[in-house]
C-alpha positions as CSV (number, residue, x, y, z in Angstrom):
1,M,104.5,69.1,90.4
2,P,105.7,72.6,89.7
3,K,107.7,74.3,92.5
4,R,105.7,77.0,94.3
5,E,107.1,80.5,93.9
6,K,108.1,82.1,97.2
7,S,105.9,85.0,98.1
8,K,106.2,88.0,100.5
9,R,103.5,89.8,102.4
10,L,103.4,93.6,102.0
11,Q,101.3,95.9,104.2
12,V,100.5,99.3,102.9
13,V,98.1,102.0,104.0
14,I,95.7,103.2,101.3
15,T,93.0,105.7,101.2
16,E,89.2,104.9,101.2
17,A,89.2,106.1,97.5
18,Q,92.0,103.8,96.6
19,D,90.2,100.9,98.3
20,S,87.1,101.7,96.4
21,L,89.1,101.6,93.2
22,L,90.5,98.2,94.1
23,T,87.0,96.9,94.8
24,K,85.6,98.4,91.6
25,T,88.4,97.0,89.5
26,A,88.1,93.5,91.1
27,Y,84.4,93.5,90.4
28,Q,84.9,94.6,86.8
29,L,87.5,91.9,86.1
30,S,85.4,89.2,87.8
31,N,82.8,87.0,86.1
32,P,80.5,84.3,87.3
33,E,83.1,81.6,86.7
34,R,86.0,83.5,88.3
35,L,86.0,86.1,91.1
36,V,89.1,88.4,91.1
37,S,90.3,89.5,94.5
38,K,91.7,92.9,95.4
39,S,95.1,91.3,96.0
40,E,95.1,89.9,92.5
41,V,94.3,93.4,91.2
42,V,97.3,94.8,93.1
43,R,99.6,92.0,91.7
44,L,98.3,92.7,88.2
45,G,98.9,96.4,88.7
46,I,102.5,95.8,89.8
47,E,103.1,93.8,86.6
48,M,101.5,96.5,84.4
49,L,103.4,99.3,86.1
50,N,106.7,97.6,85.7
51,R,106.0,96.8,82.1
52,A,105.1,100.5,81.4
53,V,108.2,101.7,83.1
54,E,110.5,99.3,81.2
55,E,108.9,100.1,77.9
56,G,109.0,103.9,78.5
57,R,105.3,104.4,78.2
58,L,104.4,105.4,81.8
59,D,101.9,108.3,81.8
60,P,103.6,111.3,83.5
61,E,100.3,112.2,85.1
62,L,100.5,109.0,87.1
63,L,103.8,110.1,88.7
64,K,102.0,113.2,90.0
65,A,99.9,110.9,92.2
66,L,103.1,110.0,94.1
67,D,103.3,113.6,95.3
68,E,99.7,113.6,96.4
69,H,100.1,110.7,98.9
C-alpha cells in the first residue's frame, strides 16, 4: 500500500467573488462520474501557478491581482 503524503491545513480569507470563481471552476471541472471540490481546485491552482512561475510564463496581469487584495 502506498505511503500517504503528509498534508497541511491552510486557512485563508477570500472574497465572495473569489469563492464564486472557485465554485464555478469546480462545477466546470466536474462531471456526472466525478465531482470536483473547491479544495481540489485550489490544489490544482497551486500546481498550475508554480509551473507557470518555474517556466517563466506567468501572466504579468495576474501579479497585479496581488496588489488589489
